[in-house]
N, C-alpha and C positions, 0 to 999 in steps of 0.2 A: 930487476930488486929482491936482495933477499932480504929472510929472518935477521941476520943485523943491520944491511941498513938499514929498516921500518923500524932495530930498536924495539924487534921484539923478539931476545935474542932463543927462549924457551928452553927447556930442559931435554928431551928427544936427543937420542942421539944424530949427527949426519947424516942423512938419506930417511932418516925416518919415517919424515913428508913428501912424497914424491915427486921432483920437481917436472912444469910441466916438461912433456916431449912432442906437440902437438897442441894443433888445437882442441879447448878444453870442452868436455862436452855437460853442458849445464841439465839436459834434459835427466842423466844419469843418477842426479840427486833426488826426481821425483819416483823412482826404484824405491817400493815396499825396501823393510829394515830386513826383507825374508830373503836377500837379495846378499847378505853380507854371509857372510863364513861362518856356520856355524849356527846359525840363527835358523831354528826348527820354527813351526805352525806355530808351534804351546805357547813354546817359546816370545815370538813377536804377537799373540792374542794376552799375553804379558806386560806387553810394548805399550802397545794398544790403550791398552788402562790407564795409564801415564802420558797417553796424550801419542806417541811417537810412533807414527805409521810410515814414513817413509827416511831414505836418508837424511833427508835435510832438517828432518824437524829434530833427527840425533843430533848432527852439527849443531843443530841453533837451540838444544837448550845444556840452556846457561848453569855451569855449577852454582849453589844454594853457596858453600863458602869453599878455601880449602884447608886442606891436615896440615898444619906447625907442622916442624920439624919433631924428629921425637931419639931420643941415644939409643944410641946401637951398639949393643951388650952381647959378646960373645956367648953361645947356647950357656959356659957353664957357670955365667955369674948372673943366670936369669935366678931375682930375688923379689920377695913384697910386691905390692899388685900397681906398680907402675906401670902406665900405659911406655915400651919401649919397641923397639925393630928388632930383628933378628935378619939374618941369610946367612943359605945353607942351600941345602943339594936333598930333596925327595931319595929316600931310602923303600919304607913300601910305602903301599894308604891300604885303607879298609875303609870299606862304605856296610855301615848299618840304619836296621830301620827296625828299633825297638818301636816302635808302635803307629798307632795310622796315623798321618802328619806329620813326624817326628822322620829325618836321616839326620845322622853322624858321621860323616867323616872323618874320621883319623889319618895324617901323614908323618910319617915319623918322619923326621929334617935334624940331621948333623955337618954340625962347622968340626972344623978341625980342633976346638973344647969339648967334644959331647956331643950328645943328640936328645930329642926331645918331644912329644907328639901334639902334634897341632891338630889343633881342630874347628871342622868348620860347622854348623848345622843348617838345617835346608839348605843346601847347594852340593844335589847327589850330580849336577854336571861337571862340576870339579873334577871328578874322580878320574875323568879320560884324560885331564889334561896335568894332571898332578904324577907322569908317570914316574916310577925311578932313574933317580940321574940327573931330574928340574933342579935346575937354581929355582928356588925362591927365595924375595923378601918380602917377612910378615911383619904386620904390627898386629899388634897386640900386648893381654898381659896373661898372667898364670891364672889357674883359675880346677877351678877342683878336674877338667880334664886333662888337665894337659898346659898347654900353651892354647888360650881363646883368640880365635883371630878375628881382629875387624876389617883391617884392609890387606890385602895385598897385590904384589905382578908379580908375576909371572918372568925367568932371565933375569938380567941384573944389574935391570934398569933399577935405579934410586927414588923413585918418583911415590913410595910406600913412604918412607922415611923420611924425603926431604920434604916437598914442595905439591900433597897429590888434590886432587879433585872428586868435591863431595857435590852428591847430586841428591834429589827428589827420588824417591825409593818408596818404595811397598816392599812388606813380608818378603813376597814370594820370588819380589827381586832386589837385591840389595845393589846399595852404591858403586861397589867395588864391581860387578858383573858392571853395570851403563858404562866406567869408567874401561874397562875392555874394548867392549862393545864400542863404544867413538873410538877408542886409540885405533881399533880393525877399523872404521868410518873411512879416517884420516888416512890410513894407507890407502886406501882403496879408491878415495872419492880425492881429496882432495886437492887434486889437477884439476876439476872439471868445477872448482868457485870462479865465479866471472868476477870481476870489478866493475859495477856501477857506476861510479863515481871516474871523473876527465882523471886521467894519469898526470895532468898542469897542476893537479894542485897535491903533489909529493906526499900523499899519504902511506902507510905502511897497506902491504899488499891484503884484500879481504882474505884471502884463505894463508894468509898467516898469518894477521887477528884469530880467524878459527883456532886453529891450532895451540894460537896462543892462551886464547882464554881457557883453554880447558887443562895445560901444560905449562902452564908460567915457570916464570927460574924463580919469581914472587911479588906479590902482592903492587906490586910498582908494576909490573910488567901485565900484570892481569888488568890492571885497573886503566892502561893502553889503549889494552887488545879490546876492552868493552868503551869505552868511548868511543873507536873506529864504528867500531856495528852500533855501537847505539847510534851516530848518524850516518849510518844505513838507513836504517827506523826513520828515523826522521825528517830527513830529507825525502823518504818515500811518503809519507803523511803530507806533509806541507806542499807536494807536487801533486798530490791529489785532492786537498781542498784546493789550490789555483787549478785542477785541469776543469775542475765542479762548477767554477763562474760564469754565470752566462752574460758574458760582459753584453751584451746588447738589448738586454730585458728593460723595458720600461711599464715601473709599472704609474699609477693615481697619485697625483699630489696634494694632498690633499686640504694644504694653507693653514688659517689657523682656526683654532676649534673656537665653536659657536655659540648656538641659545641649550640645543639642547643637550653641549658637555656642561655649560652652567648651569641647568633643571639638574641633570643626573652627578656632579658634585653636592648640590642643595639635597637632594634625596638621602643623600648617605648619612646615617646613625650616629657618624665618626669625623672626624677629622681627622685627612689621610697624615699617615708620618713620613718626616724629613728625609729618609727613603723609599719614598711613594710617589714623593713629590719629586725626588731627581729622580727616581725612576723615568716619572711622568713627563717631564723638559726634557728627557732624552728620547722618548714616542717622536715628540711634536719635531723636534730635528730633521726623525727619519722619514716622518709622517708627509712632511714640507718638500719632500725631494722628491721628483719623478724618480731616483736608483731604489729598487727595492728593498725596503727594511730587509735583512736580514741580521738583528740581534734576539740573543740565548738572554732571557732574565728567571738568575734564579736567584730564589729565596729559601730560607730555611722557612721550615713547618712553618705553619701560622701566621707568616712575616705579610700576609695581604698583599700574591700576587694577583688574586680573582679581580677584584679592586682595581690591577694594573691594567690586565689584558677585559677586561669586559671597557674602560675606558676607551681602548684603541680598537674594540669593537664599534662603540657608538659612531669615535669618528671616521669612519665608514659609514655609517646610516647617512653619520651626520652631511655626507658629499652625499648623500644620494645613492649609494654603493653599498653593499652586502658584505657579513659578514662570516666566518665562521669557526665557530671551535671543535679541535679532534682531540676526542678519547682518545685511550689504549683500550679503555674496558668498559662496557656498559652500565655498569656500576655507576662507574666514575662520568661519564658522561651524563647518566640519571641526574646525577646532584648537583654535579654544573648546571643545566637545563634548571633544576628546580631556584638554586641561588640566580641565577640571568632573568630567568622569566619575572620572579617577582619581583625585582625592580624595574624592567624594563616594562611591564603590565603599567609601572605607576607614567612613565617616561610616552606608553601608548608604540615604544616600538613589539613588531610583533617580532618574536620568536618560536621557534620547529623542533620540534627533537628526532636526530634521521639516527636507529641502529638498526641493528639485524630485525630484530620483533615489534620497532618502532618505527613507521615511513611515514614522520611526518613533510611538510610542503616546504620544495627545495627553494620556492618563488618567496619566504619568510625574510625579514630583513637582519636575522642574526637565527642559521645554524648552528645549534648547536648535535653532534654526533662522537658515534665511532668509525674506523673506518669506512661504514656503511657512503660515508659521504665520499669515495672518492673511487666505490665500486661503476661499474659500468652503465650508464643510462642517469648518471645522475649528475646534471648539470647548473654549475653555480656560477652562470657568464657573467655576470655583476660582480664578482667574486674582488674586494678592494684592500683586507685585510683578514690576516689567518693567523691565524691560534692554535700554535703544536702543543697541545698538555702533556706532562712526563717524555719528552719526545724521543730521547731515552730508550722509550718501549717498544718505537716503532723500527720497522726495520726499512734503510734507508731507500731501498724501494716509495714506500709506500710513504715517507715524507715528503720525495719527490713530484708522489703521483699532484699533491691536490694543490702545485702548483703550476702542472701541466696544464700546457694553452691556454696559460694564465702570466701573469704575471704580478699578484697579490702580492704587499707589506708582510712579513711573517715573523711573528713573533713567535719563537721556542722555549716552552717554561717549563721549568723541573725544579719541583722540592726534596731535587736529590745534590743538594751542592757537593761541587768536589773543589779540590782548589784553584784558585786564579791562573794561574802558571799552567794544570792538566787542560782546563778550558778554551787557552788562551792558545792550547797548542795541540789539541781534537778538533775544535774548535776553531779554524783560524781566518776560516774566512764568514766570521759571527762577532758581531760585539757585542762584548759581554756588559748586561747591568747587574749587580746586585744587592736584594731588600736583605741585607742583613742582623737588623733589631725588629723583632715582632712589638705589634701596638703597647704601648708604656702597661696601659689596664692589663697585661696578659701576667699572670703569674710563672713562676717557673715552675715546673713540677717539679716537683718530687719525686726523684726516683729512688729501690731502695733493691736490694737485689737476697733474695730470700731462698734456701734448702726448701728441696719437697720435702722435710720432715717438719720443716713451720708451715707447713699451708694452710693449716686453718687456721692462722692466727691472719693471716693478705684474705682468707673469706673474710672471717671476723668484722676485719678496718672495710672489706664493700661492705658488709649488711648494713655498718654503724650508716655509712656512705649513706645506703637505700632509705634507713631509716629516718634520715633528716629529710627527707625530698628529691635523693638529688637520683642519677642515674649511672650507670657502672657497661665495661666490658669485660667479657672472659674471652680471648684468643686462645684458640685448639692451637695444640703445637703441629709445627708443620710434618709433615709427613713426604719420604718422600717418594708416592705414590700417584696413579692414578689421578685424576679429579674426584670420581665415584669412587675413591675409598675416601677420598678427603674427605668427602660430603659427609659418607656416610660415619665418618668417624666423631664428623662435629655434629652431627641428629646425637649419636649416640652422646657423642657426652651432656649435649642439652640433657639430656631426658635422665640421664647421672644424675646432674647438676640440682633438679627440677626435682630429685625424689631423696638427697640432699645436703649438701652445703645449701645448698640458696629456696631448699621449700621453705610456702610460706610467698613467693618472689615469682612477678611476672615475669617470665624466663622466653625470650625473642630468639628465632635463628638465622643465621644468614648467611649463607655460603653461594660459591659458586655457580650451583647444578641447579640452583635454583630458576626458575620461567622469570621475566622479568615483569609481570602480573605482579606476581609473587612477592620477591624483593620489591615493588617499588611499597608496597602493602606492608611490608614491615617491616618498611625504612618509615611508611608514614606512622603506623604504631608507634613508633620509637621518639620519631619528633614530637606527637602530642603527647606522649606521658603514660602511652595506653601502655608500655613496656618497659620493667624495670631496671631490666637485663638483657643484653643480647652476647648470643653466644656466637662467635664467630672466626671465620678464616682468614686470609689475609684479603681479602674481598677489600677489604675495608682497609687498606695500605695505605692510601688517600682517599680525597673526597667526600669523605662522612664529618659532616661539619654540625655535630648538637654541644650546645653552649650547657646543658643539666646537667652532661655527664663526665663525673668530675675523678673517677677513677679505673682504673683498667688493672685486670692481672692475664698476666702471656702466663701463658703454662709452656714449660721443655724449653725457657727464654733460650735455653745454650746452641737449641740448632737451627735458633735464626739470622741472619746475619746483621751486623752494627749498621747496617745504611737502614735495612730492612725493619730492626728494631726504635731507628729513631721516628720510622714514617706510625709506626702502630702506634707509640705513646703520645706522637702531635692530636691525635685521634681525641684527645680531653685537654683540659686546659686552657680549648674554645670562649669557654666565660672569664669571670671575673674572679669566679670562686677557688682558690687554691683546689687543685688539682693534682692525683697521686698515680704514679703508674706500678706494681707490683709486680719484679722479674722471678718467677722460679723456675727453678735449674735440681737437676740432679746434684746430688754430692760433690760442691766442693771438689773433693779427690779423685771424680770421678771423668772430670771436664780434662781436656790437653787447653796446654797454656795460652794459645787463641780464643779459647771460647771463654776462659778466663778474662784475660786479655776487653775482648767486647763486651761483657756485661761488667766491668770495672767501668770503662769508657762512659756508659749511660748512666754509673750512678754518679761520673762526676763530674757531667757537665753538658746541659743542655741546648747547649749551642752547634747548632747542623754544620759547622764549618772548620769548626776546629772536630767534631766527632770524624769527617771528609778525610781529615788530615790524617788522623788516628787510618783510617778504615785505612788509606793510604800502603800508611806500614803494613799493617795488619795481612792486606791480598795483594798488594805491589799494581804498579802500574798497567800493566794490561786487563788485569780481569776488570777493576777498579771500573773499565772501559767502556767494559760491557760493551766490545768489539766485536762479539760474535756475532750479535746481532747486527751491526755497523758493517761488514764486511773487513772489516782488517784485523790484521793477524794480529795477534797479542806484542806490546811493544814486550820485548825481551831481555833486554840491555838495557835501556830507558833509564836510566833514577830522575824522576825530573824533579826533584826538586834541587840534584844536587848539581843539574846539565843545564843549569840554566844561560848559557854565554854557547854550549853545544846546542843549545834549541835558536839562540839565535843568529849562531853560521849555517845552522842550517838551511832558515827562513833566506839570508841573504842567498845562497847557493838554490836554493827553490828554484827561487826569484833570476834569477839570470840561466841556469835549465829551461826556466818553461817560457824565456822571453822569446817574441816573434826572431829577435832580431838575437838571439841571446848561442854562444858558440857551441851548446852542446848539445842540440839538439836531439839527433843520436842517443846521447848518453840518457839523457830524458826519458826518453820512450824506451830504450832498452828498460831505467830501471824499474817502470811503472808496469810493464807486461809483466803478464804473470798472475800480478799480487793483484790479493783484494785490496787495495787500498786503490786502486783506480776506480774502483765503485765507490767512496766514501763522498758523503756531498754534507 
């Protein structure tokens, strides 16, 4: 199949990408980028900083966008400040270093009408390539240094002026350099790319799609190439999901809810919402089966997922079995234990806490804990229902270990909603239940974004709440450093606040470096109103529930991600009183567009599902998945909203590839071989 046969014509000259002359050697795609011509050790380090370590990292680095055509003009006709393209021959080259950290490369370029000085900043390596007599094609505009070059091509290719890829880059590694390197990698390795999907599907060749996604003739061709590569990603993902299922597993069928559940419902101090009742009905249908339940319960902050999760655990106890709830941190496990133990004591159900620092009895009817639940030597032989909270924060093996040697019903729970299409794609082996709305008694949290210059107004508002008998949180800025440094920064800030804005109030401190006993004592004091303000790090992102806390200040909020800010905000608004979240940031003009968009989104809506959609727009599918912890490479080419038909096609194709009598067993094995997707659970 040729590029034209596949509908991927490309803009590169014939013979630019070598046709395979023998067997493909896919192992060569695993070579380091320093194996490519002209990539020295220092250059390879800069590439690694962008996440490019191997040749295939480079080939699969999708362009962010494509440069549209620019008018080509003769050098003598250059005028004004419009961006244009010129073509000519290098006459001489000069490299200057006027100060440390700055290099200016100047090349005299001429055509039949005249010549001009073309200038590059901080690209000294180009001096070796821009030798006199070299044909160049430059895109840029007139500046004080002559012709300031924005993009370039060496030789007489027309990509710079016509339709050039633009990549995510850095100051030290511009997009033009990445483009040149991608072209080199294609020349060296295009023939090493295997086609994992069967030839019977009559798809464009994968190697042609990779070439075309980097150097398309137009947007339509770029989109066809992207869809071809997205199909590979989605089929791999769906195959991994199918392969992870254990069709032989048998769970305990728990039958209909009985007397204990009736007492649980009666003990609740509120009426369950319609969404909660719908979720419980779905659980009951699953728990009545001998097939192990695998359900994802996702809901917004404060929507009442814990009530539903406890219902599932009590169903196990009622059936004479055991329930377990696993949380990712000690703080969250402790909060769950306090919540669960309070109501279970009324019901006569024994609950134990099991963490690194607290070793409760594994024989309890309900065991709440961290990953200590799955450590060697911990036996839960009577386990019938397991709840995994904030499941995306566990690695694949940790989640799998909870069910190892047992076949419990498993409820995966998350307070970080993701769009339904994404949930069905990533967790294709899970049924998805959503609790979209919080209880009617909860008022929407009022969120305000203020600059640092107005932070005193934020603290004045906070003090007014304290004077009215309410409590507050102050979240310390996120510091990209060790947990010890974060803790130290929090301690210093708490001390500063005690002397300044919060002088006269009782200020406590909670961070991840506190010992478990100290952490429990701080939370007890805050719960019992012995503290007015809790200065915290993101250790309270989930799990902390104090209805009397009605206001939160997040310092340097622009440093946090959208989902994390939404989770933090959810620590207030837990009662019937109106609550507030005040986001303090650096001045607006100092923020990136993405940071501004995050803060504006928080102000505009409290809806976690809408924010998840916006997060998808801002961060991209791959990053939103948290895929590094799940063992799956980022979705580089998939657009989950736009690719719904492609997703359905991938599901159907994966079933054909993975079926016992399917015609493409070898292709299915090869598709998964060498990918982390095989570890997805």
